[in-house]
N, C-alpha and C positions, 0 to 999 in steps of 0.2 A: 855091574853094577852099575856105576853110574850111565852108559848106554842105555839101561833098562830103565833107568829111572826118566833119563829123558825121552825114552819112548813112551815111557808110561802118563810123562805130563803132558805130551803133543795130545796123545792118546785121548786124554782128559779134555784137552783144549778143543778138540776138533770135537765133540760130544756135545761140549756144553754151547758150540754154536751153531750145533745142528737144534737142539734143543730150543736154543731161544729163536736161532731162526721159525722155526716151527710155531713158534707162540708168537711172535712178532708179526709171520703173514698171517695169521690166522684172524688177527684181531684191527691190524693194522692196514694201512694202504697199500704196504710194500709184499709182496707178492715173488713165486718162483719164477726166473728169468725166461725160462720154458714158456710160461704161461701171458708172457707181458709179449702182446704184438700190437703193432704202431701203424698198422694196415687202416683201422677205423679211425676218424678225427675225431680230436680232444671235443666232448662236450661243452658247448659254452655255458658261462652259467650267466641268468637275466637280473635273479636279486633273489634276496632270504630276507623278509619282512617278517615280524613278530610282534601278536597282537598284545590286548592287553591281559592275558592268562599267562602269557611267555611261548605259546604254543609260535612255531616258524613254518609259515609256508615258503616252502624253496624250487623257484624255478630254475629249468636251465632248459636247452635247446636240444631237438634229437639230432642222430648222425644217423648219415644210411649203415647201413647191413647190420644196426644193433638188435639184438634180441632182447634186451632188457639192460637194465643202469643199477651202479652200486652207489650210493649216497655215504659219503663219509663227514665227518665231524669233529673239530677239536676247539681248544680255547688256548688262550694265548700261555695257557701252564702246560697245557697236556697234548700228545701226538694224534694225528688221525687217526680213529677209529671207525670201522664201517657202520652204519647204523640202518639202513634198509638196503633191499633190492626192488627194484620196482620196474614194470610197464610204462607206467607214464611219465611225463616229464614235467610231472611238479606234486610234492610229496608235501605233507604236514608233518611237523616233528612232532610229536606229541609228547614227546620225553623233554624238551626242552624245557629248563626251569626260569622264573622270570626273571627278570634283570640282572642278565648274565649273556655276555656280548660271547656269540660261538663263529664261527670259520666255518662253510661248508665246501665240498667241492664233490666231482663225481666223474666216476669212468664209464665208457661204453661194455658192452658183454656182448661176444657171441660163440658158440662152440662150436669146435670142429673134431670130426673124431673122437667123440670123449672128452674134449679139453675144452678147458675153459677159459676163451681169448681175450684180453683188458687190453684200453684203449691207455693212453696217458689221460694224464688228467691237468688242472689250473694247480701250479704249486702252494699257491698262496692261498687260494680260494676265494671266496667270496663270502664278505662280515654282515652279519645281521643286522639290520636294523628297524626300530622302533617307527610305525605308522603311525601309532595313534596321535591325534590331536592333543592341543594342548587344553586344560581343563576351562570349560567356560565360567564365569562371575558370573552369578543370578543378581544383578540389580535389585530389581521389587518386583512386587505381588499387592498390585493396589488393585480394590473392588470397584465397578461399575457396573450400571445398568446390562451390559451385556455379559458380566461376570466377571472372574477375576483373572487382570490382564499379568501374564510374566513376562517381563525382560530380563535379558542377558545380554554378556558380552559376545563379540563375535572373536571368533579364532580361524589361525589362518588354516589351508588344507584341510579345509571341511567339506565335507558335501550336503550334510545335512545334520539337525541338531533333534533329540530325543528329549520330549519333557516329559517327566517324573511328578507324582502327587504322593502324598500319605497322608491321612490322617491324623491327630494330634493322640498321641499313646500309641500309634502305629509304627511297629517299627519297618514292615515291610514298602518297598516302593512299589509305585505301579503307571507302568508309562499310560499318558492319557494323552502324546498327538506329537507327531513327525511331520516337522516344517523346516523348510529352507529358509527361513528368516529367522531374525534375533526376538521375535515373540510370538505369545502365544493366549488365546484366550481362555479361561475354565470356564464354558456355558454349565457346568454340572455342576457345580459349587452349590450347597446348601446353605438354606441361610442359617448365619452365625454360629456357623461351624466352624474350627480352624484348621488349615489345611499347611503341608510345607510344601514347598516344590524346591525341584533340584533338576539340572539341565548337563545332558551329555553330550560332546560333539561327533560324530559319526563321521568318518572318511572313507571310503568306498574304493577302492582299486582290486581290480582283478574280477570283481562281482563277489571280493569279499569284504567284509564291514571290519574297520577298524575303530575301539571305542576311546574315547579320553576317560580319564576319571573323571570324578564327580566329589560336589561338596556334600559329603554324606548326614551332613546336619536339616541344610536347604532351607530357606527363607519363608517366614512364614506370612499368609494371608489368610484374612477373614471377612464375610459379606454378610451385610446388614440390607443389601439389596434383593426385593420380593423376587419370586419367579415370575414368568412373562406368563401372564393367562393366554388362552388360546379360545376367540369366538367359535362355539359350535354350532349355533345356527342364528340365521338374519333372514325373516320371513315376515311379509306384509298380510295382514292377516287382521279382520275385522276393522279396518280403518286406522290401524295401528302397526308398528313395526315392531315386531318380536325377537331380541337379542338375550342369549346364555352363553355363556364362555365357562374355562375352566376355572375351578377354583384352586388360590394359591394360598399354601397354609400360612404365611408369614404376613400377608394382607391385612391391613387396617380398612382400608377401605380401598376402590376402584373407581376408575374415571374411565368413563364411557365417552369415546371419543369419533366422529359422524364427518364423512365430506362425501364432496359428489365427485364426477366423474372429471380430474381435471385439478380439481379444488385441491385447498389443504384440510389435515383436521383438525375439528375443533371439539373443546370438550363441549357436551351439551347436559350432563350430571356426574352426579357423584353418589355412589349408592356402595352398602353394604354388604348387600346381597350379588348373586351369580346370574340374575336377568333383569331385564329391563325392557316393559311398553312402552317405545317412544312414539307419541301419537302426535308430534308435529309433524313425522316423516309423511312424505305423499305417493300416494301410487304409481307408479311408471317412472318414478324418476333412479336416477342409480347411484343410490348411497350406498358408502363403504362407512363399514362399522370397527373397531377396534377397542381393545382394552389393554389400559394400565394400572397395575399393583402399587401401592403406596403403603408405606411402610414409617409409623413417628412414634413407635414406641419409644424409642429412644432419644425423641426431644428435639430430632429432626428428619426432614420428609425425605424418606430413599423412595425414589420411582425406578421401578421395574421397567425392562426394554419394552415392547411392542410391536403387534405386526406394522410394519409401517404401508404395508402393499391394503390389509384388512380386507374383510369379508364382504362381500358382493350380496346387498339385500334380494331375494329371493324371490317368488311369486305363489299364490297357492295354488293350487291342483286343481282345482276344481272346473276352472275354464275353458282350460284348453282340454280339446275332444279330436279324435279320430272320426270324421265323419264317414268312413268306408272305407275297405280294402276289398281291388275286384281283379279279375283274371282279364288282359287285355293280349290274343296270342299267347296265351300262357304263361305271361308275365304278371308280377303281382302291380298292380298300380293304387297307388297309396295319396288318399284326401283328406286335408284338413282345414279346420276352421281358421281362418288369418286372425294371429292372435295380435291385439293393439299395441302399439310400439317396436314389437320383434324385428330385431335388423335382421334376423334369417331363420335356417333351422339345420339344426344337425340330425342325421337318421343312423340310425345304427340296427343291427341284424344277427339273429343267431338259429341254428337250424333247434326247431324245438324238440325233436324228437331224439335228440345227440346228447347223451350227459355229458360227453368230455366237450360240447358246443360252447364258446363263450361269446357275448357281445363284440361285434366289431364295428367302427365306424365305417361305412359304405357311401356317404355323403354328406357334404357340407354346404346350404345352400345360402349363398349372401346376397340375397334378394328376399325383401320385404313380404312382395307382394306374390311369389311362388307358392304354391301352398298342394303342388301336386308333382309326386313322383314314381319313374316308372320305373323297378327294377330290373335290369335288362340281364343281370347275372344271374338270376335266381335260375335256380337249377327244376328238372322235372320230376314229380312224384315225390316232392319234397313239402315239408311242411316246417315256414320260419316264425316266427315272434319280430317284430318291430319295435324298434321306440324312439320316436320323434319328439326333438326338445329345441323349445324356441331358444333365442341369446338376446341379451339386451346391452345397448352400447357396446363398449369396448371388450365385454366377458360371456363367454358362451356359456351352454348347460346347465342353467338356473335349475333350482328344484322342479320344475312345473315342465311335465310329460305327459306325451299317450301312449298308451302301448296296445298293439293290435296281433291278430294272427291271421295267416292264411296258409292253406295246403293247395300249393299247383297241379296236385292233381284233379281233385275235384270241385276246386272253388270256394270248400266252405271255409267262412272268413267268422272273425269276430274280433271285435273292437272295441274301447275303453273297459279294459278290465280292471281300471283303477277309480273304482269311483271315489276319490279324495281321500288315501291317507292323509294323516298330518300330524307333524312333530310341534303343530304349533301351544304354548299353552293358552287356556281359557283366558280370555280378556281380564285384565286387574291380578290375577295372580301373586304377581311377585310385590303389587302395590300395599293387598291388602292383607299377605301373610308373611311377612316377611321371612320366616324360615321355610317356607315352600318355596325351592326355585328352581327344581326340575323342571321341565315342558308338560304338561300332561296333553294328551289325547281327549280330543272332543266329544269323541263318539268310541266305542269299543268297536276295530277294526275287524268285521268278517273276513272267510278265512279265503275269499275271492281278494280283499282288500290286501293281507297277509302274502299271498301269492303273488301280484302284483308288486308290493313294496320290497319283497325281497327280488323279482327278478331287475328293480329301479337299485337295489343296494349292490346286485352283481355287477352292476355300470361302474358305481363309484363305492369300491368297500373302505368304512372308515379307515382299515389301518393300513390302505396305498395310497387313498388321495392324498397328492403335493408329495410324496415320495419321489427323491432321485434316483436315476437309475442310469448307469454308468457300462459300454459294453467293449468289451477287447474281440475283436472280431476279422475275420478277411473278405473277401472282395462280394462274399454273400450278404454283410450288414454295412457296404459302404450306400453314399448316396452323396450328390453334390451338398457342398453348405454344412454337412455334418460331419463327414471322415476328410483324409486329407485328399488330396487335387489328385491321389491312384486311383480313380473311382472305374469301378465294373457300372452297376448300374447311372443313368438311365439308357445303356447300349441297348438291352434289351425291351419288353414292353412293359417295363414300370414306370410310371412316367410321373410318380409322387411320392416325397417323401412316410406321407401317408397309408404309402401302399407296403411300406419296408415292414417286415417281422415286429421288429423293436420298437416305431411310432405304432403300430396296429394294438401292440399292446399294451402301452403308456395311455393312449388314448381309450383305451375301452376300461385299466383301471384306474386312471386321472392321477396316472404319475407323471413326471416332468424328464426330460433329456435332460443329464447332465451332460454328459461328454461319448461321444459316439467315438473311440478311438481304432478304427478297423482302416486296413491296405489290403487291397487287391494281390494277389498272391502269397499274403503271410502265412508265415509256418508259425509254430511255436518255441520247436526246437532252434539252436543255432546250426545249422544243416547248410544253410544257402545263407553267399557271400552279400555284406551287406549287412548293417546295423540296422534288420526292421524288423527281427523275430519279436513275436510276443514275449517269450519271456527276459529277454531285452529292452522292450518298449513298454514293457506292462501298468510303467506308475505312474502314467499319466492320463488319470482320469478324472481331472477334476477341470470347472470351467468356473474361468471369471473369479477364481477362488475357493470357490464352493466345492466338497467332496461330495461323492454320491453317499447314499442310503443304501445303493445295490446295485453290486457287479458282478455282470452275466460275462463269463468268457465262454465265446462260441469258437474256439479254434481249432483246427485237426485234418480239417479236410486237404489243405496241401501237404499238410507231412503225409498224410494215410496215399494220397495219389503218388508222390513221391519217391513212395517205397521206405519212408525212415524208419530206423530199427525203434519198434514198440517199446520194448524192455519191459518190466514186470514191477508192480505194485512193491510184490514181497521183497523186492531186492533193492529197495529208494525208499525204506520205512526208517532209515537214517536220518533224511531227509523231511521227516514231521518236526522237527523240534528244530532244526538248521537252515539258517537265511541262505544259505549258498548250498552247492555241488559241485564237484569238479566234472561233474557229466551233463551237459546241456544238451547232447546229440540226441542221446536219447527219449523219446517224446513221454513216458510215465517220469522218467526222470526231472525232464526241465516242466514237468506241470507241475511239480512237488514245490521246484525253487519257485515258480509264478506265484503259487499259492502264499510262502513263505512270504515271499515279500509283498504281496498285496495286504497279506495279516499286518508286518511289521508299519507299511504307509496309512491303511485306513483300517484301524482297531474296531472301529463303531460301523463300518459296513458290512452288510451281508452278501458271501463271497455265495454266487449258483454258475456251477457251470454245467456247459449242456455238451450231452452226447450228439454223436453223428447224424443227420439224416440217411433211415434207410431208404436205397435205390437213386439218392442223389449223383453215386458213382459207381464206378464198376464192383463188384461184388466181391472184388480180391485184388489187391495190389500187386506188385511185382515180387515181394514178400511170400506171396501167400496168406499175408494175412487177409481177413476178410474186416467188414466193416462189424458185423457182430464180437468179431474177438476185441477192437479195438473200444467200442462201445465197453464193453465189460470192464477192460482197464480202466477205461473212466471213472464207470460206477464205484469199482474200489478205491482208486484216489478217495473220491466222494465221501465214503463211508470213513475213511482213515482219516480224513481232517473232519469228520462231521458235519462236510456242506449237503445242502441241497441240489438236486439237478432238475435240469429241464429236457425230459427225455422226447429228443426229437425223434428219435428212432423207433416212436409209437407215433409215429403219424402217418397219414394217411401216402407218404411218398415212395409207393412201392415201383418197382418195375413194371406194373402195369399201367400204371398214371402217369409216367414219366414223359410223356409227349404235353401232357396238358398242363403238367405239374412245373415243369421245366423251361428253359430257354434254350439251353443247349447238351441238356443232360446231368450239369452239374448245378447252375443259378437257377434257382426259384424261381420261375413267373408269378403274376400277381395272384396266381390263385397259389401258389405253391406256398407264397410269401403269408399267405392268409391261413394256409394251415400252421405254417411255422408259429406266426402268432397265435393261433387258439390253443395249441400245446403249452405256448410260456406262459398265457394268461392262466390256463389249466394250472398251472405246475407255482407260479409264483402264487395265486389264491392260498393255495396250501401253506406255503412258506407264511403268509403274514395271519 
């Protein structure tokens, strides 16, 4: 009986051990000895960093012959437990809790004869750490004519800062700026409204953003400075300068300032109106006008900001004419009258009968006595419309212009199709009637006038003029003095920056170039050695501290040529709200990451992405993908993010035209750049 009890006790003990071993092996790092093989190296642990939500990013090094990896976690009070199997060398532990310290370790796995073979592991693991910077202290929010300037303390281990604002009575914070400085100006603060401001420090590590805590109450700021008025018209007509500007709702009155070229602004008059007739102005003098609003309802004069460059006074359109347009050896010859005091002339051209053709600058004549131009680039059997504009002093393209058309097939021409449309108010309108401040036309324009004015407006659209453009691109968009030293142009037959597509488009729309971030050989993805990819270098699109109004991304040709994996938008929707992605080697994923970075750094800028030009490169790459397939995914990315596109795949750069449109089958020559510019202008006009 005693032997039987002893046997029974041993059997029960053995059974408990087996059960315990089974439970322990399923959930913990220990497993059957038969499956533990030390032929694979032990994965080395890189880091385990927690963000402000508690989620931990764990990174480790891959080992040879491993088919996947098993990640384990424990705390100081618990044993190792398996949390995830993965084929990547970086995972995010989304089950981790905030303010808890964890330890992580990893085993490599491979399979042989249906057996799971595991490597050894780092016994102590790696401790999770918090990369979030310290909370910045918001020091002040003081108003000035520029806006409300918010200042805060610097924090260690910080890449950049995010400034947030909320209105009084509103609980939700809105991010209004991102900067590397410890101050920022809120230029959109409304007069007399109380705002609260707070700041978060951001540390970027391995393409992940770690945010600091923030002051949830914020610091208050209020501005009694009126909004800046903008001069909309300064034109010399009827022996006086007519000046109009936008209304500032909080202005008690306005100061009108004037200067000559090279001089300084001086006040010439104060008024409660939004227009002024300056009878002391002299024709053909380079006057610049600006306006400053003043509010004095609180017993103190609060002065608005003002345009420190001012608006150059232009001239009436009545005196400048095209004498004729004729054909010489099949090429249009333009002749005009020499306008008094003009420093030179700028010539624009478009194809009259093509709906998507837009004006492009073709010549800048910098000699005042030259009044003839031969368009040697004009094609046969084509009707062109030309615009000639004189410019004065140091500023070109005043409101003075003349328009004419000619058909290179039969030589039929028409000149001066704009018999003086004017935007100038009648003399003394503002002085006699204080409540009538909008400019009035001197006569009802004819249909011909309206057509001419519409043509002129196409050259400088009010919604695009003075807007700043930045471009992210590759060698197609490079040019010396604008992009990095690694330039493709002018190696071919493109001799001037004015021939590059982005400069042509900017000139046609009256826009300014902010930053050209273009590099030869650049890819969007991180599939090439060196930190040159667009997704890694996309955030540098500012110039002298100025941010762009429009960011154009024209990248992907090098990814396509080199057979980078395309990816699909359907698998990247997670990136629509995420600032980072673990995979920027696929084209579509990398595009999503770049868009999120640009939105984060430039929340007020319009982002426009370009399709790839059809016919510039081989129809298919080594993966068998076609340009059309890639462009379809680019358009899907744009649709998912609600972005506009410039459809270069609709340009005339077909295989049949490749010899005359490109230098080497890839890089556009001057005519190819013109195709791109026309397409860019047409699509940008729809955006605004």
